C-alpha positions in Angstrom: -14.4 -110.0 -58.0 -14.2 -106.2 -58.5 -15.7 -104.1 -60.9 -14.5 -100.8 -62.5 -17.2 -98.4 -63.5 -16.8 -99.0 -67.3 -16.4 -102.6 -67.2 -19.7 -102.6 -64.9 -21.2 -100.8 -67.5 -20.5 -103.0 -70.2 -21.6 -106.1 -68.5 -24.9 -104.4 -67.6 -25.6 -103.7 -71.1 -25.3 -107.6 -71.5 -27.2 -108.7 -68.8 -30.2 -106.4 -68.9 -30.9 -107.6 -72.4 -31.1 -111.2 -70.8 -33.0 -111.1 -67.6 -36.0 -112.6 -69.8 -33.8 -115.2 -71.2 -33.8 -117.3 -67.8 -35.6 -115.9 -65.5 -39.1 -115.0 -67.3 -38.8 -118.8 -68.3 -38.9 -120.0 -64.6 -42.1 -119.6 -62.9 -42.0 -117.7 -59.9 -41.5 -120.3 -57.4 -38.6 -121.6 -59.3 -37.2 -118.2 -59.3 -37.7 -117.9 -55.4 -36.0 -121.2 -54.7 -33.3 -120.6 -56.7 -32.8 -117.0 -55.8 -33.1 -117.5 -52.1 -29.9 -119.8 -52.1 -27.9 -117.4 -54.2 -29.1 -114.4 -51.6 -27.9 -116.4 -48.7 -24.6 -117.1 -50.4 -24.4 -113.9 -51.2 -24.6 -112.6 -47.6 -22.1 -114.8 -46.3 -19.5 -113.8 -49.0 -19.6 -110.5 -47.7 -19.0 -111.1 -44.2 -15.5 -111.6 -42.8 -13.2 -112.9 -42.1 -14.0 -115.8 -44.8 -16.6 -114.0 -47.1 -14.8 -114.9 -50.7 -15.7 -111.1 -51.9 -14.5 -109.4 -48.9 -10.8 -110.4 -48.1 -9.2 -108.5 -45.5 -12.5 -107.8 -43.4 -12.1 -109.1 -39.9 -14.0 -111.5 -38.5 -17.8 -111.1 -37.6 -17.6 -107.8 -39.9 -20.5 -107.3 -42.6 -19.5 -105.5 -45.3 -21.6 -103.4 -47.4 -20.8 -104.6 -50.5 -17.4 -105.7 -52.3 -17.6 -102.3 -54.4 -14.7 -100.4 -53.8 -15.2 -97.6 -56.6 -18.4 -95.8 -58.0 -19.3 -96.1 -55.2 -17.0 -97.3 -52.2 -19.0 -99.3 -50.1 -16.2 -101.1 -48.8 -17.1 -100.4 -45.2 -19.7 -101.9 -42.6 -22.4 -99.9 -41.4 -23.7 -100.2 -38.1 -27.3 -100.6 -39.2 -27.1 -102.3 -42.2 -24.7 -105.1 -40.3 -27.4 -105.5 -37.6 -30.7 -105.8 -39.9 -28.3 -108.4 -41.7 -27.6 -110.5 -39.1 -30.8 -110.5 -37.5 -31.8 -112.4 -40.7 -29.3 -114.9 -39.9 -30.0 -115.0 -36.4 -33.5 -116.1 -37.2 -32.1 -118.7 -39.5 -30.0 -120.1 -36.7 -33.1 -120.1 -34.4 -34.9 -122.2 -37.1 -32.2 -124.9 -37.6 -29.5 -123.4 -39.2 -27.0 -124.5 -36.7 -23.7 -123.6 -38.6 -24.5 -120.0 -38.4 -23.5 -120.1 -34.7 -20.0 -119.4 -35.1 -20.5 -116.4 -37.4 -23.2 -114.8 -35.1 -20.4 -115.1 -32.3 -18.0 -113.5 -34.5 -20.4 -110.6 -35.1 -21.0 -110.0 -31.6 -17.3 -109.9 -30.7 -16.7 -107.2 -33.6 -19.6 -104.9 -32.3 -18.1 -105.1 -29.0 -14.7 -104.0 -30.3 -16.3 -101.7 -32.3 -18.1 -99.7 -29.8 -15.5 -98.1 -27.8 -13.7 -97.0 -31.1 -13.3 -93.5 -31.2 -14.4 -91.5 -34.1 -15.6 -88.6 -35.8 -18.7 -88.4 -33.9 -17.0 -88.7 -30.4 -16.4 -91.2 -27.9 -17.9 -93.8 -25.8 -17.4 -91.8 -22.4 -20.5 -89.8 -23.3 -22.1 -92.2 -25.7 -21.4 -90.0 -28.7 -19.2 -92.7 -30.6 -22.3 -94.7 -30.7 -23.6 -92.2 -33.2 -21.0 -93.1 -35.9 -22.9 -94.6 -39.2 -19.8 -96.9 -40.3 -16.5 -98.1 -40.0 -13.6 -99.5 -41.9 -13.7 -103.2 -42.5 -10.7 -103.8 -40.4 -12.5 -102.4 -37.3 -11.0 -98.9 -37.3 -12.5 -95.8 -37.4 -13.7 -94.2 -40.6 -12.5 -90.4 -40.6 -13.7 -88.8 -43.6 -16.6 -86.4 -43.9 -19.8 -88.3 -43.6 -23.5 -87.4 -42.3 -22.6 -87.7 -38.7 -23.9 -88.1 -35.9 -26.8 -90.9 -36.6 -28.4 -91.0 -33.3 -31.8 -90.1 -31.8 -31.9 -87.2 -33.4 -29.7 -86.6 -36.7 -29.2 -87.8 -40.0 -31.9 -89.9 -41.6 -31.7 -93.7 -42.6 -30.1 -92.5 -46.2 -27.9 -90.4 -44.2 -28.9 -87.5 -46.4 -31.5 -85.2 -44.0 -30.7 -84.0 -40.9 -34.0 -84.5 -39.2 -36.1 -86.8 -36.6 -36.9 -89.9 -38.4 -39.5 -92.5 -38.4 -37.3 -95.5 -38.6 -35.3 -94.0 -35.8 -38.2 -93.7 -33.5 -39.8 -97.0 -34.2 -36.6 -98.4 -33.4 -36.0 -96.8 -30.4 -39.6 -97.8 -29.1 -38.9 -101.5 -30.1 -35.7 -101.6 -28.3 -36.3 -100.3 -25.3 -39.7 -102.3 -24.9 -37.0 -105.5 -25.7 -34.4 -103.9 -23.7 -37.0 -103.9 -20.4 -38.1 -107.5 -21.0 -34.6 -108.8 -21.3 -33.6 -106.8 -18.4 -36.6 -108.4 -16.2 -35.7 -111.5 -17.6 -32.2 -111.3 -16.0 -33.6 -110.1 -12.8 -32.4 -106.2 -13.5 -34.2 -103.3 -14.0 -34.0 -101.2 -17.1 -34.4 -97.4 -15.6 -34.0 -95.8 -19.3 -37.0 -98.2 -20.8 -39.4 -96.2 -18.8 -39.4 -93.3 -21.6 -40.9 -96.0 -24.4 -44.2 -94.6 -24.1 -43.2 -91.3 -24.8 -41.5 -92.3 -27.9 -44.7 -94.0 -29.1 -46.5 -90.9 -28.8 -44.0 -89.4 -30.6 -44.1 -91.9 -33.4 -47.7 -90.7 -34.1 -46.4 -87.2 -35.1 -45.3 -88.8 -38.4 -48.6 -89.7 -39.8 -50.1 -87.0 -41.9 -53.9 -89.0 -42.0 -53.1 -91.0 -45.7 -49.0 -91.5 -45.6 -46.3 -91.7 -43.4 -44.1 -88.2 -43.3 -40.5 -90.3 -43.0 -38.5 -87.2 -41.9 -39.3 -84.1 -39.9 -38.4 -81.8 -41.4 -38.6 -83.3 -44.8 -35.6 -81.2 -46.2 -37.8 -80.0 -49.0 -39.3 -83.3 -50.1 -42.7 -84.6 -50.0 -41.8 -87.0 -46.8 -43.2 -90.4 -48.9 -40.0 -93.0 -48.2 -39.2 -96.5 -48.4 -38.4 -95.7 -44.7 -41.5 -95.9 -43.6 -42.1 -99.6 -45.2 -38.6 -100.9 -44.0 -39.9 -99.5 -40.6 -43.1 -101.8 -40.5 -40.9 -104.9 -41.3 -38.9 -103.9 -38.5 -41.5 -103.5 -35.6 -44.0 -106.4 -37.4 -44.9 -108.5 -34.2 -46.3 -111.7 -35.4 -48.4 -111.7 -32.1 -49.8 -108.5 -32.8 -53.1 -107.1 -33.9 -53.2 -104.5 -36.8 -52.6 -101.7 -34.6 -52.2 -98.4 -36.1 -50.2 -96.9 -33.1 -47.3 -99.0 -33.6 -48.1 -99.0 -37.5 -48.2 -103.0 -37.8 -48.0 -103.8 -41.4 -51.5 -104.9 -41.4 -52.8 -101.8 -39.8 -54.9 -99.3 -41.9 -52.0 -96.9 -41.6 -49.4 -99.0 -42.9 -51.2 -100.1 -46.1 -52.6 -97.0 -46.6 -49.1 -95.4 -46.8 -48.0 -98.2 -48.6 -50.4 -97.3 -51.6 -49.3 -93.8 -51.4 -45.9 -94.7 -51.6 -46.1 -96.9 -54.5 -48.0 -94.6 -56.6 -45.6 -92.0 -56.3 -43.0 -94.3 -58.1 -45.5 -95.5 -61.1 -45.2 -92.4 -63.5 -41.5 -91.4 -62.8 -39.7 -94.6 -63.8 -39.6 -95.9 -67.6 -39.6 -99.4 -66.6 -43.1 -98.9 -64.8 -44.7 -97.2 -68.1 -48.1 -98.7 -68.6 -48.6 -99.8 -65.2 -51.4 -98.1 -63.4 -52.2 -100.8 -61.0 -50.6 -103.6 -59.6 -46.8 -104.0 -58.5 -44.3 -101.8 -59.9 -40.6 -100.8 -59.1 -40.0 -98.8 -56.3 -37.3 -96.7 -55.2 -36.2 -94.8 -51.8 -38.2 -91.9 -52.3 -39.7 -90.0 -55.4 -37.1 -86.7 -55.3 -34.3 -89.2 -55.0 -31.3 -88.5 -57.6 -28.5 -90.4 -56.4 -27.2 -92.4 -59.2 -30.0 -91.1 -61.3 -32.6 -91.9 -58.9 -33.5 -95.5 -59.3 -35.5 -98.6 -58.1 -33.8 -100.4 -55.4 -34.0 -104.1 -55.0 -34.6 -103.9 -51.3 -37.2 -101.4 -51.8 -39.3 -103.7 -54.0 -38.7 -106.7 -51.5 -39.7 -104.5 -48.9 -42.9 -103.5 -50.4 -43.7 -107.2 -50.9 -42.7 -108.3 -47.3 -44.9 -105.7 -45.4 -48.0 -107.2 -47.5 -46.5 -110.8 -46.7 -46.7 -109.9 -43.2 -50.0 -108.6 -43.1 -51.4 -112.0 -44.9 -49.6 -113.7 -41.4 -51.4 -111.3 -39.2 -54.6 -111.9 -40.6 -54.3 -115.3 -40.7 -53.6 -115.3 -37.1 -56.3 -112.9 -36.1 -58.9 -115.0 -38.4 -60.3 -111.8 -39.7 -59.5 -108.7 -42.2 -60.5 -105.0 -41.1 -61.2 -102.7 -44.2 -61.3 -99.4 -42.8 -62.0 -96.1 -44.3 -58.4 -95.3 -44.1 -57.2 -98.3 -46.1 -60.1 -98.6 -48.0 -58.5 -97.1 -51.1 -55.5 -99.7 -50.7 -57.7 -102.6 -51.0 -60.1 -100.9 -53.7 -57.1 -101.1 -55.8 -57.3 -104.9 -55.5 -60.8 -105.5 -55.6 -62.8 -102.7 -56.9 -66.1 -103.7 -55.0 -65.1 -103.8 -51.6 -66.5 -101.8 -48.9 -65.8 -100.9 -45.3 -66.3 -103.6 -43.1 -64.8 -106.8 -41.1 -64.5 -110.1 -42.9 -63.9 -113.3 -40.9 -61.4 -115.8 -42.6 -64.7 -118.0 -43.4 -66.3 -115.4 -45.5 -65.9 -115.3 -49.3 -64.9 -111.6 -49.4 -62.0 -112.3 -46.7 -60.5 -115.3 -49.3 -61.2 -113.1 -52.2 -58.9 -109.9 -50.6 -56.2 -112.2 -49.4 -55.8 -113.7 -52.5 -55.7 -110.2 -54.1 -53.3 -109.1 -51.6 -50.7 -112.4 -52.1 -50.7 -111.9 -56.2 -49.9 -108.2 -55.6 -47.1 -109.2 -53.0 -46.0 -111.6 -55.5 -45.8 -109.1 -58.2 -43.0 -107.1 -56.4 -41.0 -110.3 -56.4 -41.9 -110.8 -60.1 -40.4 -107.2 -60.4 -37.2 -108.3 -59.0 -37.3 -111.8 -61.2 -37.5 -109.4 -64.3 -34.5 -107.4 -63.4 -32.1 -110.0 -61.9 -29.2 -110.8 -64.0 -28.8 -114.5 -64.7 -26.3 -115.2 -62.5 -28.8 -114.1 -59.7 -26.3 -111.6 -58.6 -28.3 -108.3 -56.8 -26.6 -105.2 -56.8 -28.1 -102.0 -54.7 -30.0 -100.4 -57.9 -31.4 -101.1 -61.2 -31.6 -98.3 -64.0 -35.1 -96.6 -64.2 -35.2 -96.9 -67.7 -32.9 -99.7 -68.9 -33.2 -101.9 -66.2 -29.5 -102.3 -66.0 -28.4 -102.9 -62.9 -26.6 -99.8 -61.1 -24.4 -98.9 -58.3 -23.0 -101.1 -55.8 -22.7 -105.0 -56.9 -23.5 -107.7 -54.7 -25.4 -105.4 -52.0 -25.4 -107.6 -48.7 -28.9 -105.6 -47.8 -30.1 -106.4 -51.2 -29.5 -110.3 -50.7 -30.8 -109.9 -46.8 -34.0 -108.5 -48.4 -34.6 -111.3 -50.9 -34.1 -113.7 -48.1 -36.3 -112.3 -45.9 -39.1 -111.6 -47.9 -39.0 -115.2 -49.2 -39.2 -116.1 -45.6 -42.4 -114.1 -44.6 -44.0 -115.2 -48.0 -43.1 -119.3 -46.7 -44.4 -118.0 -42.9 -41.6 -118.0 -41.4 -41.7 -115.2 -38.8 -39.4 -113.9 -36.2 -40.5 -113.9 -32.1 -43.3 -111.7 -30.8 -41.1 -108.2 -29.2 -44.1 -107.5 -27.0 -45.9 -104.8 -29.4 -49.4 -105.8 -27.9 -48.5 -105.0 -24.2 -46.6 -101.8 -25.3 -49.0 -99.7 -27.3 -50.3 -97.5 -24.6 -49.2 -93.7 -24.9 -49.9 -91.0 -22.3 -52.4 -88.3 -23.2 -50.0 -85.9 -24.3 -46.5 -86.2 -25.6 -44.0 -84.9 -23.6 -40.1 -84.5 -23.8 -38.2 -86.5 -21.5 -34.8 -87.0 -21.1 -32.5 -90.4 -19.7 -28.7 -89.9 -19.0 -27.3 -92.9 -19.9 -24.0 -94.6 -19.0 -21.4 -96.1 -21.5 -19.3 -98.5 -19.8 -16.8 -100.2 -22.2 -18.3 -103.7 -23.3 -16.0 -106.8 -22.5 -15.1 -109.0 -25.6 -17.2 -112.2 -25.2 -15.8 -115.3 -24.5 -17.8 -118.3 -26.1 
């Protein structure tokens, strides 16, 4: 269903008064179980050609939202689509075999999109790969936009022309995975040799207490949910709490989590009276888009990082509180001190229970502001809690599914972070020139 602005505002004013009427009567476990089903279907509804909310979308095209006005999100964003498809691939690996044709359609669609010439350039030089989004029929989007989005270009939110923490971390992980993939095929990946240099550069975003997500910051503080979303994407269930790769349980990632969440406590009306515990979280505190509101995906990401950390501590059999992560833990257990706590210790049990409660608190915030039908928009109003901006946002639904999966202990496979954390003594700029052949359309 398509909503114009007036109708959406009218409906929002009705549902905002009612989340408590149903969702607060549910316990959190019941809400998660019910909402996960809604979210899973919400994703499928937004993928062509059979998604019921995105008629006209080509096969395998993941549409950001069925919203066509205020805002128009009826496009496919390469990044958002890939993050969503990773969730479906994870479900497929875990036994949801009916997803296989849809995943194949997505791969085929990407093979067709990559050679499409667009305002960012063409495939001969690789410049076309810096284009952020396409029309849902697989043709180029030719309007003005924050482009190109490449190694150095516009940030995750397509607003700041800067070097992005998210992009740098994604580059490193991709090169590590690419090298392993090439080796498995008996091939070599010459470009992958620059991975240590990129990891070296990743350290530049750390300021001692938090991650500065874009450099230059564009006049902002640099605090951004970009950093938490990055932690989710580079999460390796087999890795230790490694600061170099900013693993979810690392001291750096936990310190950053606290600083970022705290930056939203006093700026949203919906957070009034919450000096501690989970709160509504947005993209970055200076955000003014659509009024600068909390985003469902930001809140869910804040929970998911903590579920990831809990999984890693369980695998390690211990939890290490450092001077860097101490402020994070003291918010949850005031008398905690620096030290290593084995899983058998009372302190470990106390700390992990507190982290789990904190993580669940973010899910409870989402529960509070989810309409009775379970639909998830992009945002909700910072003062009233009414759903705002694009309706049925695919990324919101995917974020709920992944957070719920991590809460259950269902995690992606290792990508080799433990063996790929060495950095040179001094970072250096190294350029590798690639080749960009036109991909062939897969035959399944």
